C-alpha positions as CSV (number, residue, x, y, z in Angstrom):
1,X,204.7,116.5,124.5
2,X,207.7,114.6,124.0
3,X,207.9,111.7,121.8
4,X,208.3,109.3,124.9
5,X,205.0,109.5,126.1
6,X,203.1,110.1,122.8
7,X,204.6,106.8,121.3
8,X,203.1,104.0,123.2
9,X,200.1,105.5,122.7
10,X,200.0,106.0,119.4
11,X,201.3,102.0,119.4
12,X,198.8,101.0,121.8
13,X,196.1,102.5,118.7
14,X,198.0,101.8,116.0
15,X,197.7,97.9,117.2
16,X,193.4,97.7,118.3
17,X,192.7,99.1,114.9
18,X,194.8,96.3,113.4
19,X,193.4,93.9,115.9
20,X,189.6,95.2,115.0
21,X,190.5,94.7,110.9
22,X,191.4,91.4,111.8
23,X,188.4,90.7,113.9
24,X,186.3,92.2,110.6
25,X,188.1,90.6,108.2
26,X,187.4,86.5,109.8
27,X,183.8,87.0,110.8
28,X,182.9,88.6,107.0
29,X,185.5,85.6,106.1
30,X,183.6,83.2,108.5
31,X,179.6,84.6,107.8
32,X,180.2,84.4,103.6
33,X,181.7,80.6,104.0
34,X,178.9,79.3,106.7
35,X,176.0,81.1,106.2
36,X,176.3,83.4,103.4
37,X,177.1,80.9,100.3
38,X,176.0,77.7,102.7
39,X,173.9,75.4,100.6
40,X,170.2,74.5,101.9
41,X,170.1,70.6,103.6
42,X,166.9,68.4,103.9
43,X,165.8,66.5,107.1
44,X,166.2,62.6,106.7
45,X,162.7,61.2,105.9
46,X,163.0,57.5,106.7
47,X,164.4,55.5,109.5
48,X,163.9,54.7,112.8
49,X,164.3,56.4,116.1
50,X,164.3,55.0,119.7
51,X,163.5,54.7,123.5
52,X,163.1,52.6,126.6
53,X,159.6,51.5,125.7
54,X,158.7,53.5,122.3
55,X,159.7,53.6,118.6
56,X,158.8,56.0,115.8
57,X,159.1,54.8,112.0
58,X,159.2,57.8,109.2
59,X,157.5,55.5,105.9
60,X,156.7,57.5,102.5
61,X,154.1,55.4,100.9
62,X,154.2,56.5,97.4
63,X,156.9,58.7,97.3
64,X,155.0,61.4,98.8
65,X,152.5,60.9,101.5
66,X,154.9,60.5,104.7
67,X,153.4,58.1,108.0
68,X,154.5,58.3,111.1
69,X,154.2,54.6,112.9
70,X,155.1,54.6,116.8
71,X,154.8,51.8,118.6
72,X,155.0,51.8,122.7
73,X,154.4,49.8,125.8
74,X,151.4,50.4,127.3
75,X,149.4,49.0,130.3
76,X,146.9,46.4,128.4
77,X,143.5,48.2,128.4
78,X,141.8,44.4,128.5
79,X,143.6,42.8,131.0
80,X,144.5,44.7,134.0
81,X,148.0,44.7,134.9
82,X,149.2,43.8,131.9
83,X,151.6,45.3,129.7
84,X,150.8,45.3,125.9
85,X,151.9,46.9,122.7
86,X,150.6,49.6,120.6
87,X,150.5,51.0,117.8
88,X,149.6,54.4,116.4
89,X,149.9,56.1,112.7
90,X,150.2,59.5,111.3
91,X,149.8,61.2,108.3
92,X,152.9,63.7,108.1
93,X,151.5,67.3,106.3
94,X,154.0,69.8,105.5
95,X,152.5,73.4,105.5
96,X,154.2,76.4,104.1
97,X,156.1,77.0,107.3
98,X,158.6,74.7,108.9
99,X,156.1,72.8,110.7
100,X,154.4,69.9,109.8
101,X,151.0,68.4,110.8
102,X,149.9,65.3,112.2
103,X,146.7,63.7,111.5
104,X,145.8,61.0,113.5
105,X,145.1,57.4,111.1
106,X,144.3,54.0,112.5
107,X,146.2,52.6,116.2
108,X,146.2,49.5,117.2
109,X,146.9,47.3,119.8
110,X,149.4,44.5,118.8
111,X,149.4,41.9,122.1
112,X,146.2,40.4,119.8
113,X,147.7,40.8,116.7
114,X,151.0,39.3,116.2
115,X,148.9,36.3,117.5
116,X,146.6,35.6,114.3
117,X,147.7,33.3,111.6
118,X,147.9,34.8,108.2
119,X,144.9,36.6,107.6
120,X,146.4,39.3,105.2
121,X,144.3,38.0,102.3
122,X,141.0,37.8,103.4
123,X,138.9,40.9,103.4
124,X,137.5,42.8,106.5
125,X,134.8,44.1,105.3
126,X,131.7,42.9,107.9
127,X,134.3,41.2,110.1
128,X,135.5,42.6,113.5
129,X,138.9,43.5,114.0
130,X,138.7,45.5,117.2
131,X,141.5,44.3,120.0
132,X,139.0,43.0,122.3
133,X,137.0,41.0,119.7
134,X,140.2,39.6,118.3
135,X,141.1,38.7,122.4
136,X,138.2,37.1,122.8
137,X,138.5,34.7,119.3
138,X,142.2,34.0,120.5
139,X,140.8,32.7,123.6
140,X,137.7,30.1,122.5
141,X,140.6,28.8,119.8
142,X,142.3,27.8,122.8
143,X,139.8,26.3,124.3
144,X,138.9,23.7,121.7
């Protein structure tokens, strides 16, 4: 064999080794910079996500109890053919894995609740605050 046939093969092999070495070094640098020593992040626990006919809001009460409030436009169950605003509240309980569990707390049909004058100071014990009862009370008040 002469030098003219071996030199190109050795050059290609040497350049291949250099390219492989640079790839390994770059990969190790990228891993150590972005994955190996990356700081942990936390998801934002407040704010509102919105869609065309719904919204979901995360609330934190007392610093450690988290709730998810979902408001959605649905068909009114008490008036056929009309739309109503439904609110559902879920408690968010984190588990040991990366998942959280939702526990249903309450639901309201806001269509009638918005029409009631200030009742926040009233005791709800013994009173019926079901949406249908509120609707009937509003209808009676309009007739007077």
